[in-house]
C-alpha positions as CSV (number, residue, x, y, z in Angstrom):
1,M,67.9,117.7,111.4
2,S,66.3,115.0,109.7
3,G,67.5,111.4,109.2
4,G,71.2,110.5,110.0
5,E,72.5,114.5,110.3
6,R,74.1,115.3,113.3
7,A,74.5,118.7,114.9
8,E,78.1,120.0,114.4
9,S,79.4,121.3,117.9
10,P,82.9,122.8,118.7
11,E,83.7,119.8,120.7
12,N,83.5,117.6,117.6
13,D,85.9,120.2,115.9
14,E,88.4,119.6,119.0
15,N,88.0,115.8,118.6
16,D,88.8,116.0,115.0
17,E,91.8,118.2,115.5
18,D,93.1,115.6,118.4
19,D,92.6,112.6,115.9
20,E,94.8,114.5,113.2
21,R,97.5,115.2,115.7
22,D,97.3,111.7,117.2
23,E,97.3,110.3,113.5
24,H,100.3,112.3,112.8
25,D,102.4,111.3,115.9
26,G,101.6,107.7,115.2
27,L,102.8,108.0,111.5
28,L,106.1,109.7,112.8
29,L,106.4,106.9,115.2
30,D,105.9,104.2,112.6
31,S,108.3,105.8,110.4
32,A,110.9,105.7,113.3
33,G,111.6,101.6,112.6
34,C,112.2,102.4,109.0
35,V,114.7,105.0,109.8
36,L,116.5,102.9,112.3
37,A,116.5,99.9,110.0
38,L,118.3,102.2,107.5
39,A,120.5,103.7,110.1
40,G,121.4,100.1,111.5
41,V,122.4,98.5,108.4
42,L,124.7,101.8,107.2
43,A,126.3,101.2,110.9
44,A,126.7,97.5,110.5
45,A,128.1,98.1,107.0
46,A,130.7,100.7,108.2
47,F,131.8,98.3,110.8
48,A,132.1,94.9,109.1
49,V,133.0,96.0,105.5
50,P,136.3,97.5,106.3
51,R,137.2,94.7,108.7
52,A,136.4,92.2,106.0
53,A,138.1,93.9,103.0
54,Y,141.3,91.5,103.3
55,S,138.7,88.6,102.7
56,Y,137.4,90.3,99.8
57,D,140.5,90.8,97.7
58,G,142.5,87.7,99.1
59,G,145.8,89.3,99.3
60,F,148.5,88.4,96.8
61,E,146.8,86.9,93.6
62,G,143.6,86.4,95.5
63,E,144.9,83.2,97.4
64,D,143.6,84.2,100.7
65,T,140.1,85.1,99.8
66,D,137.6,84.1,102.4
67,W,134.1,82.8,100.8
68,V,132.9,82.1,104.3
69,T,133.4,85.8,105.2
70,T,132.2,87.0,102.1
71,L,129.0,85.0,101.4
72,V,127.9,84.1,104.7
73,E,129.5,86.6,107.8
74,V,129.1,90.0,106.3
75,P,125.8,89.4,104.6
76,L,124.4,88.1,108.2
77,I,125.7,91.2,110.0
78,L,124.1,93.4,107.6
79,L,120.7,91.6,108.3
80,A,121.0,92.0,111.8
81,G,121.8,95.6,111.7
82,F,118.7,95.7,109.6
83,A,116.4,93.9,111.8
84,V,117.6,94.7,115.4
85,P,116.9,98.4,115.5
86,P,113.6,98.3,114.5
87,L,112.5,95.3,116.4
88,T,114.1,96.9,119.6
89,W,111.9,100.0,118.7
90,A,108.9,97.9,118.3
91,A,109.2,96.3,121.6
92,A,110.5,99.2,123.4
93,S,108.0,101.8,122.4
94,R,105.1,99.7,123.7
95,R,106.1,100.5,127.3
96,L,108.4,103.6,127.0
97,R,108.4,107.2,125.9
98,P,109.6,107.6,122.3
99,W,112.9,109.1,123.6
100,A,113.5,106.4,126.0
101,A,112.6,103.7,123.5
102,A,115.4,105.4,121.1
103,L,117.9,105.2,123.7
104,V,117.1,101.5,124.4
105,C,117.5,100.8,120.7
106,L,120.9,102.6,120.6
107,A,122.1,100.8,123.5
108,V,121.1,97.4,122.2
109,F,122.7,98.1,119.0
110,G,125.7,99.6,120.6
111,L,126.0,96.2,122.7
112,G,125.4,94.2,119.8
113,L,128.2,96.0,117.9
114,W,130.7,95.7,120.8
115,G,129.9,92.1,121.2
116,L,130.6,91.5,117.5
117,D,133.9,93.3,117.7
118,A,134.7,91.0,120.7
119,V,133.7,88.1,118.7
120,W,134.3,88.1,115.1
121,H,137.7,88.3,113.9
122,P,137.8,88.0,109.9
123,K,141.3,87.1,108.1
124,Q,143.6,90.1,108.4
125,D,146.6,90.9,106.1
126,P,149.6,89.1,107.4
127,H,151.8,91.8,106.9
128,P,149.7,94.8,107.4
129,G,153.0,97.2,107.9
130,D,154.3,96.0,104.5
131,G,153.8,98.4,101.6
132,P,154.1,97.7,97.9
133,P,157.3,96.8,96.8
134,I,159.7,99.4,95.5
């Protein structure tokens, strides 16, 4: 051995494999936040957009269009759906195992949708049973 060379040993090979495995696991755990953000915004959209449909079209000749719902409330719900799951994941995965952090994330998001359902009531069609005129 001369200069900066070091001897190759079986221990170094095992450490390199462990480092690669840890790096791969870290990449999977880091990408979980992105997947949760996508799932959260899709779930929030599936929840909020059908409930706010009457606010978009406004009923007869668009006279009941609710611009507050269209421009403020639904985008804030989508933003919360985008932000809450990865932030919960980041906070929970520091202390818990990944499967437990995923359960915490799911529980927090479910409680958020439940609370939103209890509080948020956009305008609805005043005569939902009436169909189009004959």
